[in-house]
N, C-alpha and C positions, 0 to 999 in steps of 0.2 A: 214863350220861346222854347225851341226844342233843344234839349241837352244833347251833347255829342254822343254818338254811338258808332259801332262798327258791325256791319252786317254779319249775322250768324256767330258773332264772337262775344259770349257772355262776359268773360273776364275783362277784355279790353273795353267793352261797353261800360261796365260798372266803373272801371278806372277813369275813363274819359268823362263819364257823367259826374263823378265826384269832383274831378278837376274843374269841370265846367261850373258846377254849383259853387265851388270855392271862389272862383274868379267872379262869377255873377254876383255873389253876395257882397262883394267889395263896393258895389255901386248902390248906395242908399236910395238914389232916385229911381231904382228899378224894383223896389220892394213890392209894388202893386202888380208887377208882371208875373204871370203864372209860368211855371216850368213844366215842360212835357218830357217825360221819360219814355224811351223806346226800348222795350225788352228785346234782347237778342239771345240766340243760342243755336247750337248745331242740331239739337234734338229737343223733344218735349221737356225732358227733365231739366236740361240747361236753361231753356227758355223760361220755364216756370220758376226756377231758382232766381233768375234775373228779374223776372216780373215781381216776385215776392219781395226782393230787396228794394225794388223801386216803390212798391206799395208801402213798405215800412219806412221809407225815407220821407220825413216830414217836409223836406224842401221840394219834393216833386208833387205837383198838384193834379196832373192829368197823365194817364198812361195812353200812349199811342200804340195801336195794334198795327204793325207794319204790314203792308200788302205782300211783302216778301217773306220775312222771317216767321210771322204768325201762321200763315197757311203751311209753310214748310214744317214747323214744329208740330202743328196739330194734324198733319196728314196721317200721323200714326193712329189717330182716333177717327178722323173724318173719312179717310180712305181716298182723299183727293188733295191736290195742291192748288186747285182752282180757288182763287181768292174769294169770290162771292159765294162759294159753297163750303169752303173750309172755315173761314173766319167766323161765320155764325155758330159753328160747332164750338169754336174757342170761346165765344161770348157765353154760350149756354154752359159750357164747362166751368168757366170762371164764376158765373152766377150760381150754379148748382153747388159748387164747392164753397160758396160764400167767401170767395177771395176777391171779388170785384168790389172793393171798398172805395175806390177812387173813380172819378169820371173817366170814361174810355172814349178815345177818338179813333175812328177807323181811318187810317192813313192810306189814301189811295184806294182805287177800286178798279174793277174790270167790267166787262160787258154784262156781268150778272149783278150789277149794282142795284137794280130794281128788286130782284129776288133777295139780295142781301139786306137791303133796307127793310123789306117786309119781314124778314126772318128775325131781325134784331130790334124792331120797333117796340116790342113789348118790354124790353129791358130798360129800366129807368136810368141805369148807369151809362148808357150810350149818350154821349154829349154831342158828337158831331161826326161828320164824314167829309172827306175832301177827295176830289177827283177831277181830271180833265177828260174823262172817258166820253161824256156826251159830246164834247167838242171834237175830240179825236175821231170818234166814229163818224160824226157828221162830215168832217173834212175828208175822210176816206170813203165816203159814199154809203154809209150804213145807217139803218134805223136801229136804235139801241134794243128795241124789243124783238128784232128779227135777226140779230147777230149771235150766232152760236159760238163763234170763236173770235176772240179779240185779235186783230192783226198785230203781229209782232213788230211791224214797222213803227219806228218812232216818229213823232211829229216833227215837222220842219218848223222850228220856232222862229225862223226868219221870214216866214211867208208874209206878204204884205197885202194880198188880195184874196178874197173868197168869192167863189161863183155864187150865183143865185141859188143853185141846187144845194151847195154846201151850207149856205145860210139857212135855207129851209130845213135841211136835215138837222143842223145844230139846234135850231129852235124846237123842232119836233122832239129831239132827244132830251133837251132840257125840260120841256113840258112833261114828258113821260116820267122823268125822275122826280120832278116836283109833285106829280100826282100822288106819289106814295109817301112823301115827306109829311 
C-alpha cells in the first residue's frame, strides 16, 4: 500500500507518511503488506532529503518514483521534465551514489515508456512500473512508438465502448511495451 504524500511538499509528505505508518501498524493482520513511500520535494535537495529519510525508515519497503515530483526534482540534472527522459537520470543518479538500497517502483509513465524501460532495465533495484499510457494513447488514436508528445487530455473513465480501431491500437501499444519488458 502507498503511504500518504503531498505533491512537491517534503515536510508534509514525511509527516503524512509517519502518520500513515503509525495507523497502519495498528493492524496486525496487515504485517505481510509492504508499504510504499513516495518522496516529494520542491527541488532536488528537498526530494533527496525526503528520499533518504524514506530509505532509512525500516517500515518502508519500496520507494515509488513519482511521474510528477521525480522528473521535476531531477530536471536540474537531466535538463528536462519529460518523465521518460528525466526519471532514468534519477535512477542512474541513485544507483551511482549508492543510495538505491530499496526496491524502486516507477509510478506512472508517459509516451516515452519504451525508452524509459530500456534505460532502466539494467538496474536491479527497479521492481516495477505502472501506467495506463498504452491504453490512453490507443483510445486517443496513437501508436505508442510513433507518438512524440503525450496528449494532455485526460481519459474519460466512464467510457463504455471502444471502437475496433481503438482496440487494435491498444493491443498494439501493449505489445510494444511488453516487447521491452
